[in-house]
N, C-alpha and C positions, 0 to 999 in steps of 0.2 A: 607541155606538160601532159601527162597522161595518168589515168586511173587504170589498173588492170584487176582481173579477176584470177587469184591465185588458185593452186591446185586444191586448196581446202575450201574453194567456193566463196571466200571473202574477198572485198575490195581493197586494194592497196594503192596509195597515191596521196598526193600527186608525185609522180616520178619523171624523170627525164627520158628521152629516147636512148640516151647513151646508157643509162641505168638498166634499161630493159635489154639492151643489146648485151650487157655484161650478165645479166641473169640467164639469158639465152646460151651464152658461151660457157656459163657454169652449169647448165642443165636445169635451172630453176624455173625456165619458161621456155616456150617453144613457139613455133610459127602459128600454132592454132590457139595460142593464149589470146583471150579477148581483152581488147583495149578500148579506152574511150578518151578521145582528146578533151583537153579542158574547153568548156564553152559549148561543148557538143553533147547531144543527148544519144547519139548513135554509137552502139557497140560495134566493133570490128575485130577481126583477127589480126594478129602481127602482119601476117603475109599480105593483108589488104593495105597496109600502111607503109608506101615506099620510103616515107621519110624515117621510118625505123629500121625496115630491112636494109642489110648491107651484105656483102660476100661473107663476112665473118659471121653474121648473125644467121645467114641462111643455112650454113653447114651443119651445126650441130642437130637441130631438131629435137623431138622429144624421145620418141620411141624408134624412129627410123634407123638411127645407127645402131640401136640395140638389137633390132631384127634382121638388120641386112646381112650380117655375118661378114663385115669388113675388118672386123678386129684383127691385128696381127697375133702371132703366137705369143702368149703369155710368157714374159721373163720373170721367172720366180725370184731370181737373185736380185734382179733390179728392183722388184717391189719391196724387198727388205732392205736394199740399200737406200731407197728413197725414203721408206718409213724411218730408218735410223736417222737420217737427215732431218726428217720433220721432227721427230722427237728430240733431237739436240736443239732445233730452233724453237721448240714450245714445250720445254721439258716439264716445267711444273704445272702448267695447264693440263697436259696430256696425262701426267702422272696422277694429278689430282682427280680427274673425272674417272680414270681407270680404278683409282682406290674406292671412290663412291660405288662405281658399278660392281667391283668385287665384292663389296659389303653387301649389296642388295642381291646380287646372285647368291651369295653365301646364305642370306636369310632365306631365300627361295628353296635352296637346297636343304637347309634345316627343316623347312616346313614340310618337306616330303616324309620326314620322320615323326611329325606330329599329326599325320592323318589328312593334311591339306595336299592330296596329290595332284589336284589340278591347278595349283598356284602357277607352277612353272609353265605349263603350256598356255594358260591365260595371260600371264604377264611377261613371259619370255620374249616373245615377239615383239611387243610393245617397247621393251627396254632395249633390245637389240637394235630395232629401227633407229631410235634416237641416239643410241651410242656410235653407231657406224655413220649416222648423218653428220654428228659432230666432226669425227675425223675427215669426212668428205669436205665438209666447210673449210677446215683448216689447209687442206691439200689444195683447194681451189683458191685459197688467199681471201677468202670471205669472212665477215666477222662471225664468230662462234661464241655464243654466250653460254652460260651454265644451263639456262632453260632449254638450249637446243639439245641437250643431253635427254630431254624427255619430250622431244618433238613427236615421237611415236603416239604419245596421249593427246597432243593437240592438233596434229597434222594429218593423222591417219589412223584414228582410233579403231574404228570398225573393222577396215581391211586388215590391219595387223593383228587384231584379236582373232578374226576368223583364220588368217594365214597361220598364227601360232598353233591354232587347234588343228588345222588340217594337216600341217607338216608333221606335228607330232603324231596324229593318227596314222599318216601314210608311212611315216618312216617306222613306226612300231610294227606295222603289219608287214612292211617289207623285210624287217629284220627276222620276223617269224617265218617268212617265206625263205628260208635258206640263207638268211643274212645278207648276201650280195645284194639283193634289191633294195634292201634297206640302206646300205652303205652308199649306193647309188644316189637314192633320193635324198640322204642327208647332205651330200656334196652338191647334187643339182639344184636344191633349193636354198642355196647359200645366200644368195642376192634377193631372196624373196621378202626379206625384212626391210631392206634399204629402198627398194623401188617404191612402194607405197608413199614413203616420206619425200624422197627426192623427186620422183616422177609423177606423183599423184595417181598412180595406177591402182585398180580395184585388186581385190585379193587373188581372184583367179588369173587375172592378167599377169599379175606380178609373179606368181607361181610358174606360169607357164613361160614367161619371158626368161627367168632365171634358169628354168630348166633347159630351154632351147639354147640359150647363150652358153651356159656352162657345159652343156653335153658336147658342143663343138670342140672343147679343150678340157674335158673332164679330167684326164689325167694329170694335166698341169695344174688345174685347181686343186686336185687331190695331193699333188706334191707340195704345194704351197701350205696346205693345211698341214701335212705330215711333218714339214720342215718346223712347224711351231712346237713340236713336242720336245726337241732338245733345247729350245730356248726356254720353255717353262721348267724343264728340268734343271737348267743352270740357274733360273731364278730362285727356285726352291733351294738349290745348292748355296745360294748366297744368302743364307741366313733368313730366307723366305722372303724378305723384304725385296729381293731382286725380282720377285714376281711382278710387283708393280712398275718394273721397268720393262719385263717381258710382256705383259698385256698389251700396253701401248704399242710395242714394237709389231706384235703379231696383228693387232687390229689396224695399225696403218698400212702393213703389207696388204691385208685383206681389202682395205678401202682403196689402195692403189690398183689393186687387181680389179675391183669393181669399175674404177674409171677407165682402165685400160680396155676392159671388155664390153662395157656398157656405154661409154662415152669416148669412143676412140678418136683420135685427133686426125683431122683431115690430112 
């Protein structure tokens, strides 16, 4: 049995070596995660524990696959097909969390008209990080509770707070500079909100990792987002309630794109 230090700096355990390997495979731990065996006072990295390491555990790593550029070309249609399958298998949980987030985002949008212009930049990143994290857990077949929907506040509060502010500022400045730079940055920073929660990265490392990974396949990610527009329009046409089906479908497709590009399978 082992105790590990999570990405939030807290200790978790006791857990088995098999559980640690499953966390590594799911991207929630990596070879540099610090562990301590039961009955020992010495902290080691996972890579220093041959009883934990295995070929399956050694492959994923934390940020190595993200930065190595080994991800295959993003299949946009596959992302939506898998998202649809995920939605059918978890219909009410995904529709339920989407309804909650839609309500919260609606309140943030309404706050813009009441003078609270900074509410969205301050809270948007924190909410997005938890929302996407919930879907990523579902995709990986890991337990996902309602509390995980707000993991941005508990697992990566400061990084996401700063990320939300910086992405808003950079994107706004980019839009003012002939529009195109702003569009590029909005797409390029799309993964910057999930990386702090899922990988424990700092705000700048998350932004740069997202930018570098997406820039390699920018047009495909842009196409993925562009394809969300007709789904949203269909949701509105379906007596508006269809939006609560379109939102989890689109979010799931984005989460699958994140998995394909940032956690490519060996």
